[in-house]
C-alpha positions in Angstrom: 0.0 0.0 0.0 1.1 3.6 -0.4 1.0 6.5 1.9 -0.1 9.5 0.1 -2.1 12.7 0.9 -4.3 13.4 -2.2 -6.8 16.2 -1.9 -10.3 14.6 -2.5 -11.7 18.0 -3.7 -9.2 18.3 -6.5 -7.6 15.0 -7.0 -4.2 16.6 -6.7 -1.3 15.0 -4.8 -0.1 16.9 -1.9 2.5 14.8 -0.2 4.0 11.2 -0.4 5.7 9.3 2.4 8.0 6.4 2.4 7.4 3.1 4.1 9.4 2.2 7.1 12.4 -0.1 6.4 12.7 -3.4 8.2 15.4 -1.7 10.5 13.2 1.2 11.2 10.3 -1.1 12.1 12.5 -3.1 14.4 13.7 0.1 16.1 10.1 1.1 16.5 9.0 -2.2 18.1 12.0 -2.3 20.4 11.3 1.3 21.6 7.7 0.3 22.3 8.7 -2.7 24.3 11.3 -0.8 26.2 8.9 2.0 26.9 6.3 -0.4 28.3 8.7 -1.6 31.0 8.6 1.9 32.5 5.3 3.1 31.4 3.4 0.2 33.0 4.7 1.3 36.5 3.7 5.0 36.1 0.7 6.0 38.3 -2.5 6.9 36.8 -2.0 10.5 37.9 1.4 10.5 36.0 -0.1 9.1 32.8 -3.1 11.5 33.2 -0.7 14.5 33.1 0.5 13.6 29.6 -3.0 12.5 28.2 -4.6 15.6 29.6 -2.0 17.7 28.0 -2.6 16.1 24.7 -6.3 16.8 25.1 -5.6 20.5 25.9 -3.3 20.8 22.8 -6.0 19.4 20.6 -8.6 21.9 21.9 -6.1 24.6 21.4 -5.4 23.8 17.8 -8.7 22.5 16.6 -8.4 24.3 13.2 -4.9 23.0 12.5 -5.9 19.4 13.0 -9.2 19.9 11.1 -7.6 21.3 8.0 -5.4 18.2 7.7 -8.4 15.9 7.8 -10.2 17.9 5.1 -7.0 17.8 3.0 -6.4 14.1 3.6 -9.8 12.6 3.2 -12.3 15.3 2.3 -14.2 15.7 5.5 -16.3 18.9 5.5 -14.4 21.4 7.7 -17.2 21.9 10.2 -17.4 18.1 10.7 -13.6 17.9 10.9 -13.6 20.5 13.7 -16.3 18.5 15.5 -14.1 15.3 15.3 -11.1 17.0 16.7 -13.0 18.4 19.6 -14.6 15.0 20.3 -11.2 13.3 20.1 -9.8 15.7 22.7 -12.8 15.1 24.9 -12.2 11.3 24.7 -8.5 11.7 25.9 -9.6 13.9 28.8 -12.3 11.5 29.7 -10.1 8.6 30.1 -7.4 10.7 31.9 -10.1 11.4 34.5 -11.8 8.1 34.8 -9.2 5.4 34.0 -8.2 4.8 37.7 -11.8 4.3 38.8 -12.5 2.1 35.9 -9.6 -0.2 36.6 -9.8 -0.2 40.4 -9.6 -3.6 42.1 -13.0 -5.3 42.5 -13.5 -7.2 45.8 -15.0 -10.6 45.6 -16.8 -12.8 48.1 -15.4 -16.3 48.4 -16.8 -18.5 51.1 -13.4 -18.8 52.7 -10.7 -16.2 52.9 -10.5 -12.9 50.9 -10.2 -12.4 47.1 -10.2 -9.5 44.6 -9.6 -8.9 40.9 -7.0 -6.4 39.9 -6.2 -5.0 36.4 -2.8 -4.6 34.8 -1.6 -3.7 31.4 -0.6 -6.5 29.0 2.1 -4.7 26.8 2.5 -3.4 23.3 -0.8 -3.2 21.3 -0.9 -3.2 17.5 -3.8 -0.9 16.3 -4.9 -0.8 12.6 -7.0 2.2 12.0 -9.2 3.6 9.1 -9.3 6.9 7.4 -12.9 7.9 7.8 -12.3 9.4 11.3 -8.6 10.0 11.3 -8.3 11.4 14.8 -11.3 9.9 16.6 -10.3 6.3 15.7 -6.9 7.0 17.2 -8.1 8.7 20.3 -10.5 6.0 21.2 -7.7 3.5 21.4 -4.9 5.8 22.6 -7.0 7.4 25.5 -8.0 4.2 27.3 -4.9 2.0 26.5 -2.3 4.6 27.4 -4.1 5.3 30.6 -4.4 1.6 31.3 -0.5 1.4 31.0 -0.2 -0.2 27.6 1.7 1.2 24.8 0.7 1.4 21.1 2.2 0.9 17.6 -0.4 2.1 15.1 -0.8 1.5 11.4 -3.1 4.2 10.1 -4.8 4.2 6.7 -2.6 5.1 3.7 -4.6 8.1 2.6 -4.4 10.0 5.8 -0.7 10.2 6.5 -0.7 13.8 7.6 -3.3 13.1 10.2 -1.3 10.1 11.4 1.9 12.1 11.8 0.1 14.9 13.6 -1.5 12.6 16.2 1.9 11.0 17.0 3.4 14.5 17.3 0.6 15.6 19.6 1.4 12.9 22.1 5.1 13.6 21.9 4.5 17.3 22.4 2.3 16.4 25.4 5.3 14.6 27.0 4.8 11.0 26.0 7.9 9.1 26.1 9.5 7.5 23.0 7.7 4.3 22.4 4.4 5.1 24.1 2.6 5.8 20.9 4.3 5.1 17.5 2.9 5.7 14.0 4.0 2.9 11.6 4.0 3.5 7.8 4.2 -0.2 6.9 3.1 -2.6 4.3 0.5 -5.4 4.7 3.3 -7.9 4.8 5.0 -5.9 7.6 1.7 -5.8 9.4 1.7 -9.6 9.5 5.1 -9.6 11.0 4.0 -7.0 13.7 1.1 -9.3 14.7 3.5 -12.3 14.8 6.1 -10.4 16.9 6.3 -11.9 20.5 6.5 -8.3 21.9 3.1 -7.5 20.6 0.4 -8.7 23.0 -2.9 -7.5 21.5 -4.5 -6.3 18.3 -7.2 -3.8 17.6 -8.6 -3.2 14.2 -11.3 -0.9 12.8 -12.0 -1.5 9.2 -13.6 -3.6 6.6 -14.9 -7.2 7.1 -12.2 -8.5 4.7 -9.6 -6.8 6.7 -11.1 -7.9 9.9 -11.0 -11.6 8.8 -7.4 -11.4 7.9 -6.2 -9.6 10.9 -8.3 -11.6 13.4 -7.1 -14.8 11.9 -3.5 -13.8 12.2 -4.0 -12.7 15.8 -5.8 -16.0 16.6 -3.0 -18.0 15.2 -0.8 -16.2 17.6 -3.2 -16.6 20.5 -3.4 -12.8 20.9 -6.4 -11.0 22.2 -8.1 -8.8 19.6 -11.0 -6.5 19.1 -12.6 -5.9 15.7 -14.9 -3.0 14.9 -16.0 -3.7 11.3 -18.7 -2.7 8.8 -22.3 -2.0 9.3 -25.6 -1.7 7.5 -27.6 0.1 10.2 -31.3 0.1 9.8 -33.3 3.5 10.3 -36.8 2.1 11.3 -39.7 4.6 10.7 -42.8 3.4 12.5 -46.3 4.6 11.5 -46.6 7.0 14.4 -43.3 8.8 13.7 -43.2 12.6 13.4 -41.9 12.7 9.9 -40.9 16.4 9.9 -38.6 15.8 13.0 -37.4 12.4 11.5 -36.2 13.8 8.2 -33.4 16.0 9.4 -31.9 12.9 11.3 -32.4 10.8 8.2 -30.3 13.2 6.2 -27.7 13.6 8.8 -27.6 9.8 9.6 -27.0 8.9 5.9 -24.9 11.9 4.8 -22.7 12.8 7.7 -19.0 12.3 6.8 -20.1 11.9 3.2 -22.0 8.7 4.2 -18.6 7.1 5.0 -19.4 6.0 8.6 -19.6 2.3 9.7 -22.7 3.1 11.9 -24.4 5.4 9.5 -28.1 4.9 8.7 -28.0 2.9 5.5 -31.1 0.7 5.3 -34.3 2.9 5.6 -37.1 0.6 6.7 -40.3 2.4 6.7 -43.9 1.3 7.4 -46.3 1.5 4.5 -48.6 4.0 6.3 -45.8 6.7 6.2 -43.7 5.5 3.4 -44.9 7.9 0.6 -44.6 11.2 2.7 -41.3 10.1 4.3 -39.7 9.2 0.9 -40.9 12.4 -0.8 -39.6 14.7 2.0 -36.3 12.6 2.2 -35.7 13.0 -1.5 -36.3 16.7 -1.4 -33.9 17.2 1.4 -31.1 15.2 -0.4 -31.7 17.1 -3.5 -31.1 20.4 -1.6 -27.5 19.4 -0.7 -24.8 21.4 -2.5 -21.5 19.9 -3.5 -18.5 22.0 -3.1 -15.0 22.5 -1.5 -15.2 20.8 1.9 -12.9 23.5 3.2 -15.8 26.1 2.7 -18.3 26.0 5.6 -21.3 26.7 3.3 -20.7 23.3 1.5 -23.2 20.7 2.4 -22.0 17.8 0.3 -18.4 16.9 0.2 -16.3 14.4 -1.8 -15.6 10.7 -1.1 -12.1 9.9 0.4 -10.5 8.4 -2.6 -11.0 7.7 -6.4 -11.1 4.0 -5.6 -13.9 4.5 -3.0 -15.9 6.5 -5.6 -15.4 3.9 -8.3 -16.4 1.1 -6.0 -19.6 2.8 -4.9 -20.6 3.6 -8.4 -20.1 -0.1 -9.4 -22.2 -1.2 -6.5 -25.1 1.1 -7.6 -24.8 -0.2 -11.2 -24.9 -3.8 -9.9 -27.9 -3.1 -7.7 -29.8 -1.6 -10.7 -28.9 -4.6 -12.9 -30.2 -6.8 -10.1 -33.6 -5.2 -10.3 -33.4 -2.3 -7.9 -35.0 1.1 -8.9 -32.7 4.0 -9.0 -35.0 6.8 -7.7 -32.3 9.5 -7.7 -28.6 10.1 -8.2 -26.3 7.2 -8.9 -23.7 9.1 -10.9 -20.4 10.8 -10.5 -20.8 14.7 -10.1 -19.2 16.4 -13.1 -16.6 18.4 -11.3 -13.1 18.0 -10.1 -12.4 15.7 -7.3 -14.3 12.5 -6.0 -18.0 13.5 -5.7 -21.0 11.3 -6.1 -24.6 12.3 -6.3 -26.8 11.5 -3.3 -28.5 8.4 -4.3 -31.7 6.5 -3.4 -32.3 2.8 -4.4 -35.7 1.1 -4.0 -37.3 -2.2 -4.8 -34.3 -4.1 -3.5 -35.1 -7.9 -3.4 -33.3 -10.5 -1.3 -31.5 -11.8 -4.3 -30.0 -8.4 -5.2 -26.4 -7.9 -4.0 -27.5 -4.5 -2.7 -29.7 -6.4 -0.1 -26.7 -7.5 1.8 -23.9 -5.2 0.8 -22.6 -2.1 2.8 -22.8 1.1 0.8 -20.0 3.3 2.2 -21.0 6.6 0.9 -24.1 8.7 -0.1 -26.4 5.8 -1.1 -29.8 5.1 0.5 -31.3 1.7 0.5 -35.2 2.2 1.0 -37.5 -0.6 2.0 -41.3 -0.5 2.6 -42.8 -2.9 5.1 -46.3 -3.6 6.2 -46.0 -3.5 10.0 -43.7 -3.4 13.0 -42.9 -7.2 12.9 -41.9 -7.0 9.3 -39.6 -4.2 10.1 -37.9 -6.1 12.9 -37.6 -9.1 10.7 -36.1 -7.2 7.8 -33.6 -5.4 10.1 -32.3 -8.6 11.5 -32.0 -10.2 8.1 -28.4 -8.7 7.8 -25.0 -9.9 7.9 -24.1 -6.9 10.0 -25.1 -6.0 13.6 -23.5 -2.7 14.5 -26.3 -0.1 15.3 -29.6 1.0 14.2 -32.4 3.4 15.2 -36.2 3.5 15.7 -38.4 6.5 15.1 -41.8 6.8 16.9 -43.8 9.1 19.1 -44.2 6.3 21.6 -40.8 5.9 23.4 -41.8 2.7 25.2 -42.7 1.2 21.7 -39.4 2.4 20.4 -37.6 0.6 23.2 -39.6 -2.5 22.7 -38.6 -2.6 19.1 -34.9 -1.7 19.8 -34.8 -4.7 22.2 -35.8 -7.1 19.4 -33.0 -5.9 17.0 -29.8 -7.9 16.8 -27.1 -5.2 17.0 -24.6 -3.9 19.4 -26.3 -0.5 19.7 -29.8 0.9 19.2 -31.1 4.4 19.4 -34.7 5.7 19.8 -35.4 9.0 18.1 -31.8 9.8 17.8 -28.6 8.4 16.3 -26.3 10.0 18.9 -23.8 7.2 19.7 -20.8 9.6 20.0 -20.3 10.0 23.6 -17.1 9.1 25.3 -19.2 7.5 28.1 -21.0 5.1 25.8 -19.5 1.7 24.7 -19.3 1.4 20.9 -19.3 -2.0 19.0 -21.3 -4.6 17.3 -22.0 -8.3 16.7 -22.1 -10.6 13.7 -20.2 -9.3 10.7 -19.7 -6.1 12.6 -17.1 -7.6 14.8 -16.6 -8.0 18.5 -15.3 -6.1 21.5 -16.2 -2.6 22.7 -14.4 0.8 22.6 -15.2 3.9 24.7 -17.1 4.0 28.0 -16.1 1.9 30.9 -15.9 -1.2 28.7 -13.3 0.2 26.3 -10.5 0.3 28.8 -11.2 -3.2 29.9 -10.4 -5.0 26.5 -6.6 -5.2 26.9 -5.9 -5.7 30.6 -5.0 -8.7 32.6 -7.8 -9.3 35.0 -5.9 -11.2 37.8 -7.5 -13.0 40.6 -5.7 -12.7 44.1 -7.0 -14.8 46.9 -5.6 -14.7 50.5 -6.4 -16.7 53.6 -5.1 -19.3 56.0 -6.8 -22.6 55.6 -5.7 -26.2 55.5 -4.8 -27.9 52.3 -7.2 -30.6 51.0 -6.6 -34.0 52.4 
């Protein structure tokens, strides 16, 4: 793979970066292992000084970080600023709460005393994607550095400036050499990192295909892993939903970050009673979006991250139409420089159509009509993915009842606001395993050790 910063708004190459040599990679792994021997013994308060400083630096330089994200992967500038702020908040959250989250837990054996205590396991290898080039890093760096682990990180090839900036952030905050290391490495080198005995755990956020490969490699090495993979989240609109309040969330849920979000609303499952007015208003709202330079705040529709991403998405839409789906709007590349695609709506998608099960990672809506609540739940669960989803209804109790019957890691009633540092994030089925953020995120890569004390005779 290559490490290049190409402006998605223009298609012009900004910067290229070399891969690490084998000697440089070995030096990085040795530094991480050496750092862990001291970092693991730092107090929570000592670690928090550095992580809090990193958070403060991000808050102080929001625009600088945001501009790099917009240049690298085309995120609209206001969304980029929001991501930077949220990433800083995640770092601060774990600096404040790590000690309480990992405090010893007293147990109640019948004889003697016992407790569970948490300790770091070592060097973690993190493979992270481009769509949230800071948030994805912060949500592993915050909890795991505070837990006493150290990280070597392979970021996506199209966001090299963001990767460098985040590593520099932690160094500027006072992190020792080896605590957090950005690795510009090939896929073959990634395999060798997973195989390396100094690496004790693997975390990946990415595609299902990448997850299978990395999880298999980690499993062969008997190393703990977490996988946050794709999604095809349902946006369930019940017959009593307030359509006017639901439409803005529908637009945001599908179009935020150019639709390039694992837990974006992708399958819109709407009861017949409200399907026509919902679809008409949704289409009107999507048609009102204006493509343009993502660096300009007035732009409401930005580019996709890469030419390859655009080409893949266009091919998926073509395959869906050939498979019998109706193209209600969009489906084409926008005639302008850069990697822009029209907002798109597909309807009449049958189970034998590849679009029925595929994930569309971009501004493509899959729209389904269903006769009732039971049919909505059944269709939602007929998916290879299980990341998140949402239910829209005026009856919150009904929404909760539906949410409880959906097979996903996360469900939301009358919102899709899963981005809080306090809330665990993750899925089931093809969407992976493990959780990030919240109190659960810091538990994934610690040794939970039982210690039992007491004076009692040995068994006869």
